[in-house]
C-alpha positions, 0 to 999 in steps of 0.5 A: 396775820403777817407779823412785822419782822422788826417786831419779831427781831425786837422780841428775840432777846426777850427771856422766854420768847418762843417765836414759833408759838408767838407766830402760831397764835397770831396766825390761827385767829383762835380766841383765847379766853382767860379768867383770874380767880378772886382769892379773897372769895370762898367760892373759887373752888366751885368754879371749875365744876360749876359752869366751865372747865379750866384748862391750864394755868396762866404761867405768870399769874397766881390766880389766872387760868385759861378756858377751852371756850368762852362761856356766857359769863353774864349768866353766871352768878359767880361772875356777878359775885366777883368770884372771878374776872374775865381778863386777857392773860397778857394783861395779867402780866402786870402782877409779875411786873409789880412783884419784880419791882417792889416788895408787895409784902410791905404797905404800898401806895399804888395809883392806877391812873386809867383804871376802867373797867377794873382789870388791873385794879382788881389784879393789884387788889389781889397781890398787894398787902392788906395794909396797902392803899390802891387809888383806882382813877378813871379819867372818863366820867362815863366809865367810872360806874363800871370801875366802881361796880367791878371794884366793889364786886371784887371786895377789898377795903383798901381801894378808893375809886376817883375820877380825876385828871392825872395832873391832879396826882402830880407830886403824890408819892405812889407807884404808878401803873 
């Protein structure tokens, strides 16, 4: 895959940008699989030995790990129990953005406007304080069920799933994700 030179140029000033690694990963077509372990479950320690090896940690995620290959997650009871969430490592960067933007130890009101299937919301549930409130909103009605299922499996009590137009939240004091 030939990357646009304008993209490469725009990334040159970004802290930590490794042009050679960036170009290599886009050129080889290799699929990279990553998961985020649910810190609120007592079974994550079983995951490495249970079904698949974890190769190394996602540097910008407290609970994110790379896998050497993609296993059949749908056959894994730990996946269905919410012990981990399959998520692109790049999407896990939301954790770092939130940590650098607000004091996550304080009670926060957070709104995820387009939340399905639940990756960002479950990530936020893992890093926000228990006194925080997370509203996971999905605009498309047919996607609300999968969002609700993933939020429920993740198992935090400080989240509400809604199906509203973003305009309905106008004027709400919240951190918008």
